[in-house]
N, C-alpha and C positions, 0 to 999 in steps of 0.2 A: 463366406459363411462357415460357421462352426459345424463340425460333424457330431453326430449323436452316437454315444457309446452305451451299450447294454452289457452289464457285467454280473455274472453269477459266481458265487464263491462257495465251495464245499470243503469240508475237512477241518483242520486244526486252526488254532489261533494264529499260527505262523502264516497260514494261507490268507487269513483275514488281513493281517498286517501287510502281506505282499500285495493284496488287492488295493489297499490304501496307497501303496507306492505307485501302482499302475495308474490309479486315478490321478495322482500327482503328476506323473510323467505325461500322461495323455492330456491332462488339463492344460499344461503348459504348451502343448502342441495344438491347442484349439478344439479339443473335444469336450462336449458337454454330456453329462450323464443323463440317461433316460431310464425310467422304470418300465418301459414298454418295448419289448423286442421288435414289435411290428414297426416301430418308429426309428429303429437303429440303423446307422450306416456301418457299425461294427458290433458284432456280438462276440464276447469272450466268455469262456468258461474256465475258471481256475479250480482245478480239481486235485484231490488227494490220490496217492498211489499206494497207500499202506495196505489196503485190502482189495481183493478182486471185486467184491460186490460194489464197492464205491466206484470203480472204473466202469463196471457194467451199467450202473445207474446213469452215469454221465453219457455213455454211448447212447443209451435210450433217450436221454434228455436232448442230445444233439439232434436226433430224429424229430423229437417233438417241436423243437424250436424252428425247424425248417419250414413248418407250416406258416410261421410269421415272417419269413425271410423276404425282405424287399429285394427287387432287382438291384444288383450291384453291391449288395451288402457283403462285407467280409466276415467270415466265420472262423474264429480261432479257438484252440484249446491251449491253455497256458498252465504253468506250474509243474508239480511233481509228475503227474500223469504224462504230460507232454515231454518232460525230460526222460522218463523211462522208455517211452515208445519212440520218440524222435520222429524221423522221417517215415517210419513204418506206419504211423498214424495217418499220414497223408495217403499212403498206399492203400490202407485198409478202409478209409472213408473218403469217398469223393465229395462229401459234404463239408469237409474241413479244408480251409485255405491256408491256415497259419498254425504253426506249432512252435511254442517258445517256452524254454525252461526258466527256472527261478533266477539265474544269473544274467538273463538276456533282456530283462524288461526295459532297460535303457534304450534298446534298439527298436522298441515297439513302433514309434512313429514312422521310422524308415521302412520297416518290414511291412507295416500296414499299407504304406504307399505302394510297395511292390505288389502286394496281394491285390490291392484295388486295381492295379494295372493288368491283372490276369495271371500273375505268377503264383505258384504255390510254394511257400517258403517255410523253412524251419531254422531255428537257432537254439541249440542245446549245448553250447560250449560252457564248460566250467570256467569261472573267472574268480580266482582266489582273492583278488583285491577288491571285489565289488561289495560295497556296503550301502550304496545309494545315499551317501552322506549329503549330497547337494540336492536331493529330491525331497520337497515338502510333501509328506503324506497327506492325503485328503481323508479325514476321519469323519464318522458320523458325530454330530454334536452330542455332548453328554459329559458326565463327570468322570468317565473311565477311559483309559487309552492303553493300547498295547505298544510296547517299545521293543523292537528286535535288538538284542545285544550280541548275538552270536548266530552264525549261519553254519550249516553243515554238521557232520558228525564223524568222529574217528573210531568209534567203538565197534562197529560192524557186528552187531548181534546177528546170529545166523538166520533169523526169521525176518530181518528188517531191511526194507528197500531204501530207507532214507539216505544212507551214505552214497547210494548210487544215483539218487535224484537231487541231492543238495550238495554233494561234494564234500571235501575235507573240512574239518572244523576250523573256523577262524572267528576272532572276536573283534568287535569295534573298540576304539580307544575310549577309555573311561571319560575323558573330557568331552568327547562328542556325544556320548550317551547323556551325560549330565546336562549339556547344553540343550539337547532335545527335550528332556524332562522339564527343564526350567521354562522353555518356551511353552510347553503344554500347560504348566501351572499358571503362566500368565494369561492363558486362554480360558482358565476356569476349571481345568482338569484337577481333581483332587486324589484320584487313585490311578496308579500305573501298574501294569503287569509287564515284567521283564521276560522276554521270550528267547529261548534257545533250545536246541535239540537235547543237549545235556547242559542246561543253563548254568549249573553251579560248577562246571569245569571251566567257566569263563576265565580267560587270562589274556590281557592285551600286550604281554611282554614285560609289563611293569607291575600292573595291578591285577589282583585276583578277585574272585567273586565277593569275598568279605569286604574288600575295599569298595567295590561297586555298590554293595548294599548300603554301606555307611555313607557314601557320597550322595547317592540318589535319595536316601532317607533324610538328608539334611536340606534338601531343596525346599525353600519356603513355599507353602501352599499344598505340598503333597502330604496328605493325611494317612494314606494307605499305600503300602508297597507289597506287591505280590510277585511271584515268579513261577515259570513253568517251562519245561518239565525238568526237574533235577534228576541226577543219577545217584543211587544210594551211596556208593563209596566215595563220591565227591563232596559229601558233607564232612569236611575237615573240622577240626576243633575251632579254627579261625572263623569258618563260615557259621557254625552254630553259635559261637559267641557273638558274632555280628548280628545275627537274627535276634538274639536275646537282648542286646543293648540298644538296638535301633528301634525307637518307638513306632515308626511308621510300618515296620514289617508286620504283616498280618499273621494271625495264629492259625494258619492253614498251610499244609504242604500236600501237593499231589505228587505221590512218590510211586512210580510204576514198579511193581514186583514181578509181574508176568507169570510166576508159578510159585507154589509153595514146596515144590520137590527139588531137592538138591541135584538129583540126577537130571531132571529136565532143565534146571538152570545151567548145568554144565553143557548140555547139548545146545542150549540157546546161546552159549558163550556170554552169559551174564557174569559179571566179575565180582560176585558175592554169593554167599550161601544163605539159606533160610535164616540161620542163626545170626549171621552178620546183618542181614536186613532188619531183623527184629531188634538187634542192638542199636542200629541207627534210629529206628522209630522211638525206642526208649530214651536215647540221648536227646532227641528233639523234644519229646514231651517233658523230659526233666528240665531242659533249659528254658522252654517256653510254655508256661502253664496255660492250660486250656487249648493246646494245639489240637486241631482236627487233622486227620490224615485220610486222604482218598487215594485210589490206586487204579492201575490197569492190570487185568488178569487175562491170560490166554489159556484156553483149554484145547485138548486134542492135538497138542504138538506131537510130531512124529515120535513114536516110541513111548508115549505116555501110557503107563500101566494104570490099573485100578488103584494100586497103592500110591502112585504119583498123584493121581487125581484126589484121592482121599487126603493127602498131605496139603493140597491146595485148599480143599474145603475147610480143613481144620485151621488153616492160617487166618481165615477171615475173622473169626472171633478172637483168636490169640493175638493178632495184631491190633484188634479193636478198630478196624476200618470204619470210617463214618459213611463211606459209600465206595462203590467201585464201578468202573466201566469194564464190562465183560465181553469177551470175543472168542469165537472159534478161530483156530489157526487158519490163516489164509496163505497158501503157497504163493510166493512171489518169484517170478522168473529172475534168474541170475543171483539169487541169494543162496548161501550154502545149504540152508535147510531143505531145499527141494531135492537134494541128493541123499538125505537121510532115509534110512529104511524104516519099516514097520509103521506105515501110515495108519491113522485111526479112522475107522469107517464113519461114514456120514451119520449113520444111525446112532452109533455110540457118541460121536461128537455132539450131536443135537441133544441127546439125553444128558450128557455131562454139562453142557451149557445151561440147560433148564434147571438142573440141580444147583449149579453155582448161583444162578440168578436168584433162586429162592432163598439160599443161605444168605446172600448179600442183602436181599430185601428184609429178611427177618432180623438180621443184625442191625441194619440201619433203622428199621422201625423201632426196635427196642431202645437203641441209643437216643433216638429223637423223642420218643415218648417221655423218657427221663428228663429231657430238657424243657418240657412244657412248664411254664411258670417262671423260667429264668428271664432276666433282662439283659439285652444286648444292644450295642450300638449298631444301627442299620443305616446304610447308604441307600436312598431311594434311587433306583436306576431307570425304570421305565414302566409304562402301563402293562399290567398283566394281560394275558391273552383271553381272559374270561372274567366276568363278574364285575367289571368296572373298577377293579382294585388296582393298586400300584404294587410293583414288585421291588423288593429291596433285598439287600444281602448283608449278613453280619461279617465281622472281621474273620470269623471262622468259616466263611463261605456257605453259611446256611441261608437258604432262600425263604423269604418271608413275604406273605401277602398282607397289604395294609390298606385300610380305608382312608386314603388321603387324596387330595386333588392332584391333578397332573402338574400343577405348579410346584409341587414338592420335589420334583426330579432334581437330584444333585444335593438335596438336603440330607443332613445326618440327624437321626432321631434316636433317642433311647426308647426301646420297644420291649414290651413284655410279650413273650411267646404264649399265646392262649390256646393253641391246638396244633395238631399235625396230621397230615394225611399219611404219614410214614416217611415221606421224603421232603415235602414242602410244609412250611409252618404258616399259621395265621398269627397275626400279632396286633397289639394295641399300642399306638404311639403314646409315650409318657411325657416326653419333653424334647424340645429341639436342642441338639448338641452344638451350641454356638461356637465352641472353642476351635473347631476345625473348618469353619466356613471362611 
């Protein structure tokens, strides 16, 4: 008899892609997925370790899921949080049987067998060769797919836990990536997002990211090509030119800046200045007309002064960000930033985050109001969470609510933007864009 697996995923797109790999590995081992934890023989939580509050939420979720736990059910935490804590997580929580890091998913069937036999096991070894090339990922049906092209990170920004949870940077072979994308296109996928921690530093020993964009963009059936998350100084002239001349590359870049203060950027060990970052944004917009730019920003990094924070606030309109993910600095054990002096108080940190959110929202609202009346190509992705509408996305990553039937999922429509809430648009479908179907 097959065993039933319940899997929850938290965090970034890389975690989503890793969960798809785990479903492929365990599917081959005879596990069927269930949406109900009370029916599961195995419960896995794949969690992020970038911020402390994400870990605390998962610890709480572990407790909640115990209420549904069947006798003999194996309970595991996998991914970056598991890698960071390792066997300590087994010591801290008697409710967890299994701890597995991102390079150890191939061992899941064996380790689950040990855990089912009563052992409490962990595997958090880094495996620099592991790309799971022979593992068919199990993805949700739909027109979009994530494709991991690079694992790990070498940059070691002082605040970031990723190099310690995902290991050193390594890239897949271009030929293997193209083969995966070609298979996805044959299954009806028309939009792919290339994933990597610093994705535009991709290099397989022969080919760089410019080569990869050109090769993937030529795959028949792929109408849209996205990537995340790039690093500002890895936008070489070659990469920017490839973006400009590859029709499938979408007019959107999510480009983390983290701070608008040069002093803070230096303490973060980011490898650019405010001025260099703005230069990269200008070069991208010059090469790719209509480019939208979103970003990540951290406030209250140790030593951040009022002047540093003011520089961050002023960067939002100067860079013309279309939106931003905003965060308070979260200390992460084993990162260099925990040793920095002059921490920012909780009260000041909360106030600064509130101010930043308001500036970002005001800027986004202003830019989006100016877009009402424009026409854009929209890919219909899924039902919206309210109102019986469908949710679609422009090439510039703008979300649009449409009055279309569910059968329209996967279709491309020319849409006029008729209104905005400030962040999401309403739109009216004008015509079906047959050329990309």
